[in-house]
C-alpha positions as CSV (number, residue, x, y, z in Angstrom):
1,M,-41.1,-70.0,-16.1
2,K,-41.9,-70.5,-19.8
3,N,-42.0,-69.0,-22.7
4,G,-41.1,-65.4,-21.4
5,K,-44.0,-66.0,-19.1
6,I,-43.8,-66.6,-15.1
7,S,-46.8,-68.6,-13.2
8,F,-46.8,-69.6,-9.5
9,S,-49.3,-71.1,-7.1
10,F,-49.6,-70.1,-2.9
11,E,-50.9,-73.7,-2.7
12,S,-47.6,-75.8,-2.3
13,G,-44.7,-75.4,-0.1
14,W,-46.8,-72.4,1.9
15,D,-48.4,-72.6,5.4
16,S,-51.4,-71.4,5.7
17,E,-50.4,-67.7,7.7
18,K,-47.8,-66.7,5.0
19,K,-50.4,-67.5,2.6
20,E,-52.7,-64.9,3.8
21,D,-50.2,-62.4,3.9
22,S,-48.7,-62.9,0.8
23,E,-52.4,-63.0,-0.9
24,P,-52.3,-59.4,-2.3
25,W,-48.8,-60.4,-4.3
26,R,-50.5,-62.6,-6.5
27,V,-50.2,-62.5,-10.3
28,N,-52.5,-64.4,-12.5
29,K,-55.4,-63.5,-14.8
30,N,-58.4,-64.0,-12.3
31,S,-56.2,-61.1,-10.2
32,K,-59.3,-58.0,-10.2
33,K,-56.4,-55.5,-10.2
34,E,-54.4,-55.0,-13.2
35,L,-50.9,-54.3,-12.3
36,L,-48.5,-51.9,-14.3
37,P,-45.4,-53.5,-16.0
38,F,-43.0,-52.4,-13.3
39,E,-45.5,-53.0,-10.1
40,R,-45.7,-56.7,-11.2
41,H,-42.1,-57.3,-11.7
42,E,-41.5,-56.1,-8.7
43,K,-43.9,-58.3,-6.9
44,I,-42.7,-61.0,-8.8
45,L,-39.1,-60.5,-7.3
46,N,-40.1,-60.1,-3.7
47,F,-42.1,-63.1,-4.4
48,L,-39.2,-65.1,-5.6
49,K,-37.0,-64.0,-2.8
50,N,-39.3,-65.7,-0.1
51,L,-39.1,-68.8,-2.2
52,E,-35.3,-68.3,-2.4
53,F,-34.7,-67.6,1.3
54,C,-37.5,-69.8,3.3
55,V,-38.8,-72.8,0.9
56,Y,-36.3,-74.1,-1.6
57,P,-32.7,-75.7,-1.0
58,E,-29.7,-73.5,-2.7
59,S,-28.7,-77.0,-4.3
60,V,-31.7,-77.2,-6.2
61,L,-31.8,-73.6,-7.4
62,C,-28.3,-74.1,-8.4
63,Q,-28.9,-77.2,-10.7
64,A,-32.0,-75.4,-12.1
65,H,-30.2,-72.2,-12.9
66,K,-27.3,-74.2,-14.9
67,K,-29.6,-76.0,-17.0
68,L,-31.7,-72.7,-17.8
69,S,-28.2,-71.3,-18.8
70,V,-27.4,-74.2,-21.0
71,L,-30.8,-73.5,-22.8
72,V,-30.2,-70.1,-23.0
73,K,-27.0,-70.3,-24.8
74,K,-28.5,-72.9,-27.0
75,I,-31.5,-70.5,-28.0
76,T,-29.4,-67.5,-28.1
77,G,-26.1,-68.2,-29.7
78,L,-24.3,-66.7,-26.8
79,S,-20.4,-67.5,-26.7
80,E,-20.8,-68.0,-22.8
81,N,-23.4,-69.3,-20.5
82,P,-24.7,-66.3,-18.3
83,A,-23.5,-66.4,-14.7
84,A,-26.0,-65.9,-11.8
85,R,-25.5,-62.5,-10.7
86,K,-24.6,-62.0,-7.0
87,Y,-28.2,-61.3,-5.4
88,L,-27.3,-61.5,-2.0
89,N,-29.1,-61.1,0.9
90,E,-27.4,-59.7,3.9
91,E,-28.6,-62.3,6.5
92,N,-27.9,-65.7,4.9
93,N,-25.5,-64.8,2.1
94,K,-27.6,-66.9,-0.5
95,T,-27.3,-66.4,-4.1
96,R,-30.6,-65.3,-5.9
97,Y,-31.2,-68.1,-8.2
98,L,-34.5,-68.1,-9.1
99,S,-34.6,-64.3,-9.6
100,E,-31.7,-64.3,-12.0
101,M,-33.6,-67.2,-13.8
102,Y,-36.8,-65.0,-13.9
103,M,-34.7,-62.3,-15.6
104,L,-33.1,-64.6,-18.3
105,T,-36.6,-66.1,-18.9
106,M,-37.6,-62.3,-19.6
107,L,-34.8,-61.2,-21.6
108,P,-31.8,-63.9,-21.9
109,C,-29.5,-61.9,-23.8
110,E,-29.6,-59.1,-21.6
111,P,-31.1,-59.9,-18.2
112,N,-30.0,-56.6,-16.4
113,L,-31.5,-54.8,-19.2
114,Y,-34.9,-56.1,-18.1
115,A,-34.5,-54.9,-14.9
116,V,-34.4,-51.2,-16.4
117,L,-37.2,-51.6,-18.8
118,M,-39.4,-52.7,-15.8
119,D,-38.2,-49.5,-13.5
120,Q,-40.9,-47.1,-12.3
121,E,-38.7,-43.8,-13.7
122,L,-39.0,-45.2,-17.1
123,H,-42.6,-45.8,-16.8
124,E,-43.2,-42.2,-16.0
125,L,-41.3,-41.2,-18.8
126,N,-43.7,-42.6,-20.9
127,F,-40.1,-44.5,-22.8
128,C,-41.9,-46.9,-25.1
129,F,-39.4,-49.7,-26.5
130,T,-40.2,-53.0,-28.3
131,Y,-37.9,-55.8,-27.9
132,D,-37.6,-59.4,-28.7
133,R,-36.6,-61.8,-26.4
134,S,-33.7,-63.6,-28.2
135,D,-32.4,-60.2,-30.1
136,T,-28.4,-59.9,-29.3
137,K,-28.3,-56.5,-30.2
138,V,-30.8,-55.3,-27.8
139,L,-28.8,-53.5,-25.2
140,E,-27.4,-51.3,-28.7
141,K,-30.9,-50.2,-29.4
142,F,-32.1,-49.4,-26.0
143,L,-29.0,-46.9,-25.8
144,K,-29.6,-45.8,-29.4
145,K,-33.0,-45.0,-28.4
146,A,-32.2,-43.5,-25.1
147,H,-29.7,-41.1,-27.1
148,I,-26.9,-42.4,-24.6
149,K,-23.3,-43.1,-26.0
150,D,-22.0,-46.6,-25.9
151,H,-18.8,-46.8,-24.3
152,R,-16.9,-49.1,-22.4
153,V,-17.1,-47.8,-18.7
154,L,-20.7,-47.5,-19.3
155,R,-20.5,-51.1,-20.2
156,K,-18.4,-51.7,-17.0
157,V,-20.6,-50.4,-14.8
158,F,-24.1,-51.4,-16.4
159,A,-23.0,-55.1,-15.4
160,E,-22.6,-54.3,-12.0
161,Y,-25.4,-51.2,-11.7
162,P,-28.2,-51.6,-14.6
163,M,-29.6,-48.6,-13.3
164,A,-26.6,-46.8,-14.6
165,L,-28.9,-46.5,-17.8
166,L,-31.5,-44.1,-15.9
167,L,-28.8,-42.0,-14.7
168,C,-27.2,-41.8,-18.3
169,M,-31.0,-40.7,-19.1
170,R,-31.0,-38.1,-16.6
171,L,-28.0,-36.5,-17.5
172,H,-28.9,-36.3,-21.1
173,D,-32.3,-34.9,-20.1
174,S,-30.3,-31.9,-17.7
175,G,-28.5,-31.2,-21.1
176,F,-25.0,-33.0,-20.0
177,R,-23.0,-34.0,-23.0
178,D,-19.7,-34.4,-22.2
179,V,-18.3,-38.0,-22.1
180,N,-16.2,-37.2,-19.2
181,L,-18.5,-36.1,-17.1
182,Y,-21.0,-39.1,-17.3
183,N,-17.7,-41.1,-16.4
184,R,-17.6,-39.4,-13.4
185,V,-20.8,-40.0,-12.3
186,L,-20.7,-43.4,-13.3
187,E,-17.4,-44.6,-11.9
188,S,-17.8,-43.4,-8.2
189,E,-20.8,-44.9,-6.4
190,E,-20.8,-41.9,-3.9
191,N,-21.8,-39.5,-7.3
192,R,-24.2,-42.0,-8.6
193,V,-26.1,-42.1,-5.4
194,K,-25.8,-38.1,-5.3
195,I,-27.8,-38.0,-9.0
196,K,-30.0,-40.7,-7.8
197,Y,-31.8,-39.6,-5.3
198,L,-32.3,-36.2,-6.5
199,D,-35.8,-35.6,-7.8
200,R,-35.9,-35.7,-11.7
201,Q,-37.8,-33.0,-12.9
202,A,-35.9,-30.5,-10.2
203,L,-32.6,-31.9,-11.5
204,V,-33.2,-31.1,-14.8
205,F,-34.5,-27.8,-14.3
206,F,-31.6,-26.7,-12.4
207,S,-29.2,-28.2,-14.5
208,K,-30.5,-26.4,-17.9
209,Y,-30.3,-23.3,-15.7
210,S,-26.9,-23.6,-14.7
211,I,-25.5,-24.8,-17.9
212,K,-27.3,-22.2,-19.8
213,K,-25.5,-19.6,-17.3
214,R,-22.3,-21.4,-17.0
215,D,-21.1,-24.6,-18.2
216,E,-21.4,-28.5,-17.9
217,I,-18.6,-28.8,-15.7
218,A,-19.3,-25.9,-13.5
219,T,-23.0,-27.5,-13.1
220,M,-21.7,-30.9,-12.1
221,N,-19.4,-29.1,-9.5
222,T,-22.4,-28.1,-7.9
223,L,-24.4,-31.0,-8.2
224,L,-21.6,-33.2,-6.5
225,R,-20.5,-30.4,-4.0
226,E,-20.9,-31.5,-0.4
227,S,-21.9,-28.7,2.2
228,E,-21.5,-29.3,5.9
229,G,-24.6,-30.2,7.5
230,V,-26.1,-31.0,4.2
231,D,-27.1,-34.7,3.4
232,Y,-28.9,-36.1,0.0
233,F,-32.3,-35.2,1.3
234,M,-31.6,-31.7,2.4
235,K,-30.2,-30.9,-1.1
236,D,-33.1,-32.8,-2.9
237,D,-35.6,-30.3,-1.0
238,A,-33.2,-27.4,-1.9
239,L,-33.8,-28.1,-5.6
240,C,-37.3,-28.7,-5.5
241,M,-37.7,-25.4,-3.7
242,F,-35.4,-23.5,-6.2
243,R,-37.7,-25.3,-9.2
244,K,-40.9,-24.7,-7.6
245,Y,-40.4,-21.1,-6.1
246,F,-38.0,-20.1,-8.9
247,R,-39.9,-16.7,-9.6
248,Y,-39.7,-16.0,-6.3
249,V,-35.9,-16.7,-5.6
250,P,-33.4,-13.0,-6.1
251,E,-31.1,-12.6,-8.6
252,E,-28.5,-12.5,-5.8
253,L,-29.6,-16.0,-4.2
254,R,-29.7,-17.2,-7.9
255,K,-26.3,-16.2,-8.2
256,D,-24.8,-17.4,-4.9
257,I,-26.5,-21.0,-5.5
258,L,-24.8,-21.5,-8.7
259,E,-21.5,-20.4,-7.5
260,D,-21.6,-22.1,-3.7
261,G,-24.3,-24.7,-4.9
262,F,-26.8,-25.8,-2.2
263,T,-25.2,-24.8,1.2
264,R,-27.2,-24.9,4.6
265,F,-27.4,-20.9,4.6
266,N,-28.7,-21.5,0.6
267,H,-30.9,-24.0,1.6
268,D,-32.5,-21.9,4.3
269,A,-33.3,-19.0,2.5
270,L,-35.1,-21.0,0.0
271,S,-37.2,-22.2,2.9
272,K,-37.9,-19.0,4.0
273,I,-39.1,-18.3,0.2
274,S,-41.0,-21.4,0.2
275,Y,-42.8,-20.3,3.7
276,S,-43.5,-17.0,2.3
277,A,-45.2,-18.4,-0.7
278,E,-47.4,-20.5,1.1
279,N,-48.2,-18.8,4.2
280,R,-51.9,-18.8,3.6
281,K,-53.8,-21.5,5.3
282,I,-54.5,-24.5,3.7
283,T,-56.4,-27.3,4.7
284,F,-55.5,-30.8,3.6
285,K,-58.4,-32.7,2.2
286,Y,-57.6,-36.6,2.1
287,T,-58.8,-39.8,0.2
288,G,-60.0,-42.9,1.9
289,E,-56.4,-44.6,0.8
290,Q,-54.8,-42.2,2.8
291,K,-56.4,-41.7,5.7
292,N,-56.3,-45.9,6.1
293,L,-52.5,-44.9,6.8
294,E,-53.2,-43.6,10.2
295,D,-52.5,-46.1,13.1
296,D,-51.1,-46.4,16.2
297,I,-48.1,-49.0,17.0
298,D,-46.4,-49.5,20.0
299,G,-47.0,-46.4,21.7
300,Y,-46.3,-44.3,18.2
301,S,-48.9,-42.3,16.8
302,F,-49.3,-42.6,12.8
303,R,-51.2,-39.5,11.3
304,L,-51.5,-36.5,8.5
305,P,-51.0,-33.0,8.9
306,K,-54.2,-31.3,8.8
307,T,-53.5,-27.9,7.7
308,N,-50.0,-26.4,6.0
309,V,-49.3,-24.8,9.4
310,Q,-49.1,-27.9,11.2
311,M,-46.7,-28.9,8.6
312,S,-44.7,-25.9,9.5
313,E,-44.8,-27.0,13.5
314,I,-43.6,-30.8,12.3
315,G,-40.7,-29.0,10.4
316,T,-39.6,-26.6,13.1
317,A,-39.6,-29.5,15.5
318,L,-37.8,-31.6,13.6
319,H,-35.9,-29.1,11.8
320,N,-36.2,-29.7,8.3
321,C,-38.3,-28.5,5.4
322,V,-41.3,-30.4,5.3
323,A,-43.6,-27.4,5.3
324,S,-42.2,-26.7,1.6
325,Y,-44.2,-30.0,0.7
326,A,-47.5,-28.2,1.6
327,E,-48.5,-27.6,-2.1
328,S,-47.6,-31.2,-3.0
329,V,-49.4,-32.5,-0.5
330,R,-52.7,-30.3,-1.7
331,Q,-52.4,-31.4,-5.1
332,K,-51.8,-34.9,-4.1
333,E,-48.3,-35.4,-5.6
334,C,-47.3,-37.2,-2.3
335,T,-48.6,-38.0,1.3
336,I,-47.3,-36.4,4.6
337,V,-46.9,-39.0,7.6
338,Y,-45.7,-37.7,10.7
339,A,-45.5,-39.9,13.7
340,T,-45.6,-38.9,17.7
341,K,-44.6,-40.6,21.3
342,D,-46.0,-39.0,24.0
343,G,-47.3,-36.1,22.2
344,D,-44.1,-35.3,20.8
345,Y,-43.3,-35.0,16.7
346,K,-40.4,-38.0,15.9
347,I,-40.8,-39.1,12.4
348,C,-41.5,-37.5,9.3
349,I,-42.2,-39.8,6.4
350,E,-43.1,-39.1,2.6
351,V,-45.1,-41.5,0.9
352,N,-46.3,-41.6,-3.1
353,E,-49.4,-44.5,-3.3
354,N,-47.7,-47.3,-1.6
355,K,-44.1,-46.3,-1.8
356,I,-41.7,-45.0,0.5
357,L,-39.8,-42.1,-0.3
358,Q,-38.2,-41.0,2.6
359,E,-38.3,-41.6,6.5
360,R,-36.5,-39.3,8.7
361,I,-36.2,-38.2,12.7
362,D,-34.9,-34.6,13.5
363,R,-32.2,-33.0,11.3
364,N,-32.7,-35.4,8.7
365,A,-31.0,-38.4,10.6
366,E,-31.9,-42.2,10.2
367,P,-34.7,-43.4,12.5
368,T,-33.3,-45.4,15.3
369,A,-33.3,-49.0,16.1
370,E,-36.5,-48.8,17.8
371,E,-38.1,-46.7,15.2
372,K,-37.2,-48.7,12.2
373,S,-38.8,-51.6,14.4
374,V,-42.0,-49.5,14.4
375,L,-41.8,-48.5,11.0
376,K,-41.5,-52.0,9.6
377,K,-44.8,-53.1,11.4
378,W,-46.3,-50.2,10.0
379,H,-45.1,-50.7,6.5
380,E,-46.1,-54.5,6.7
381,R,-49.4,-53.4,7.6
382,H,-50.5,-51.2,5.0
383,G,-48.4,-53.1,2.3
384,L,-45.9,-50.0,2.1
385,N,-42.3,-50.8,0.2
386,F,-39.3,-48.2,-0.4
387,S,-39.5,-46.4,-3.5
388,Y,-36.0,-48.4,-4.9
389,N,-35.8,-52.1,-6.0
390,E,-33.4,-53.2,-3.4
391,S,-32.9,-56.3,-5.5
392,M,-31.1,-54.3,-8.2
393,L,-29.0,-52.0,-5.9
């Protein structure tokens, strides 16, 4: 790491098998495919994690981090040396010193902010922000650019959970202006998760509609309300259907949703509306890259649905709303993959490019240990990763 740039080689301390497996993760000037900033950032963090946990002794990394921290203090004028964030691995409880050094090198004064700037959601918003690596006011400038009010609670949460800034941007774009409602989300890990895992466009659409009809507090209550038998994924399904099929939703159902939230009853009512809107038969056309996701592993068959009728069949078998994704699949906004075993539907998966958005079994439950093992092999074979950056959670 030097002058804000990182370079590495697979030639040293890496056996041939690992080198071959990691070759697609190379980041250098000779790479044929130009990575987007957030993609490059994620791949670098994953590469550094391998070095931290498999190659270099923790004592060596700790000393290197201390020396870099002293240099950061000297260059930036910070009153205290930056302390290593505890990116801990559940298996060996090791501190991720290299990852922290990388962050310090890229943005010394606010290493946590760099992770936000490299996030895919920010990239998809076309959020442009020019920053100087040695600027001690870079966070304040980002908050101003993003229309986020700077206050004590936000600073405290940001120190532990940098992606809080993206949640604030979501709330602002959704029409929320009451700082107390922002804090209600920020100060509760459960509430942060509830907002984080909602489709952004659907969240903005519903919130603006609800705030106009009622007010900010009532809208936030609806978003955070828990309903029996409804998890995050089902609520997200309902929000997406509300936005996508809004013109078909009767006024009475709209009122019920605003008052009662996304209950199981309202969710199923939206599902029926989506099915009626999508009842024409659609035959999906897939790219070569999508077709490559099909595979057979340990008795499980991973396949792509051929039609929207088959997606309805999958949804009926697994008791989920995958049928409502037919139009998104047709427009290639996402890819649905299902897995069968002994001829029965077992797993339903949503993929966007090389990112796993969700993997669920019957009634939106988590996969079993056996299924997780098979899914892991499938991920590795096809270069798939989860949509979140695990190092920043």
